[in-house]
N, C-alpha and C positions, 0 to 999 in steps of 0.2 A: 700583039697585046702587051701593054705595059702594066705591070702590077703596082707601080709606085702611086699612081692616082688613087687606086683602090685603098692602099694602105693609108694614104693621107686622109681619105674620106672616113675611114674607120676611126683613126686617132683624133680627128678634128670634130666630126659630127656625132659620133655615138655618145660621147659625154654630154653634148648639148641636148641630144634627144632624151637621154635619161633625166637630165635636169628639167626639161619641159614637161615630161610625162609625170614626174613626181612633184611638180610645183604645188599642188594643193596640200601636200604633206610637209612642205618646207616653209610655208607661211606661218605667221603667228596665229595663235588660237583665237584672236579677236578679229581676224579677217578671213573671210571665205569667198573666193572668187571676186575679190575687190569690194566686198560688202562687209561692213562692220557688224559683227555678231558677238554674243556673249560666249563665255567658255562652255556653258551648258548647251547652248545652241550648236556650238562647233562640234560637240561630242554626241549630238542627238543622232538617232538612227537615219532620218532622211538625209542629213548631210553626209553621213558615212557612206550611204548608198550612192549619193551624188558624186562623191570623190572617187569611189571605186569605178563607177561608170565612166567618169572623165578619164581615168587612167586606161581603162580598156579601149575606149574610142581613140584616144590620143596615141596609145601604143600601136594599135592596129594601123591607123592611117600613116603614122611616121615610119613604121616598119615597111609597109607596102611601098611608100615613096622611096625609102632608102634602098630597098632591093631593086626597084626599077632603075634607080640611078646607077647602082653598081653594075647591073646587067648592061646598061647603055655604055658605061665606061669600058667594060670588058670587051664588048663587041663593036665599039666605036672606032673611028679612024684615029690612030695615035699620032699621025704625022700632020694633022691639021689642028685648027683651034677648036675642034669639036669637043674635046675633053674639057676645055675651059668653059665653054658654053653650057655643057652638061652640069658642071659643078655650080656655076652661077644660077642656072635655072633651078637646080635642086635647092639652093640656098633660099631663093625667093619663094619657091613653093612651100618650103618648110616654114618660113615666117608667116606666109598667108594662111596655111593650115592651122598653125598655132594661134594666130590672131582670131580666125573665125571660131575656133573651138572655145577660146577664152571669152570672147564677146558673147557667144550664145550661152555659155554657162554663167556669165555675169547676169544676164537678163533672167535666166532660170532662177538664180539665187535671189534676185530682187523679188520675183513673184512668189517664191517659196518662203521668204522671210516672215510674212505675217502669220503663217501657219506653224511656225516653229515654237517650241515651248519657251516660256519666259523664265528666267532665273528666279527662283524663289528665295534663295539665301541673299542676305544683304552683301553688297560689295564693300570690301575694305580696301582703302587706298592708303598706301604708305609712301611718304615723300622723304627721300634721303637729302637732307639739307647740307650735309657735309661733303657732297659729291665734288663740288668745285674746289675744295681744299686739298683733295688728294692729288698726287702726282700721277697722271694717267699717260704720260708720254713714254714712248719706248726708248730704251737706251741707245745711244749712238754706237755702241759696240756691234749692233746688227750690221752696220755698214762695213765692218771689218771683213765679213764674209765676202762681200762684193769686191772689196779691194784685193783680198786674197785670190779670188778667181781671176781678176784682171791681171795681177802680177804673175800668176802661174802661166797664163796665156802668153804674156809678153816674153817671159823667160824661156818658155818652150819654143816660141818662134825664133828667138835669138840663138838659142843653142842648136837648133836644127835648120838654121838658115841655108846651109850648103845643100841640104837634102830637098829643099823646095824647088820645084821646076821653074824654068826661066819664064814661062807663060802661066799666069794664074787665072783660072776660070772665075769670072765675076758675075756672069748672068746666064740663066737657063731659060729656054723657051717652054712652051706648054707641054712638050713631049719629053721634058727633062734632058734635053740635049744642050750642051754648052754652045752659046752663040755670042759670047763676049769674053774677051781676054784682056789682061793688063800685064805689062812687063814686071818682072820681079824686082822690087825695091822696097825699102822700108816705108817710103811715102805711099806706095800702093796699098800696103797693109793698113796704114792709117786711114786712107780714103775708103777702103773696103769696110773698115770698122765703123766709120762715120755713116756711110750709106746703109749699112746693115741695121743700124739703130734707127 
């Protein structure tokens, strides 16, 4: 059993699952499940209950699927491509489940919309005409952080060049075993950097 695929699954897919589950709470107040609503309708009790039910159903299905995938990874054959297929199948199943849930709630929302309360207070729209005159660009100084990280990486490699082994691993198989090497040279590091990007 290799624990690395399980760790990768946790760090890659758990944040995605949390985002998909909490999606109804992350959208604007004028959109609910892909349907335009007023702020009053968004905060109405039927839509609150609908969002809570969405979270419960989505969390349950995604959690069950995730646990099944983890169990398959733990008890699967680590020396074949089985782990890769498990992760690919899980990814597709996760997308399909999310798509089916979202489409069904979109149609529920469309059927519920005529029964929702209508906003009684008049809407006030304010237009900021000076928006285009303001400078909204980010400073170029943000790129200095990236330059600093690159320079530190290059200097570290050059200072520790003698400590680097003669054969550099450049490729890993699905079982996290090295199956590709390159000879130690500055050109190898440049090539590895280009392919990594």
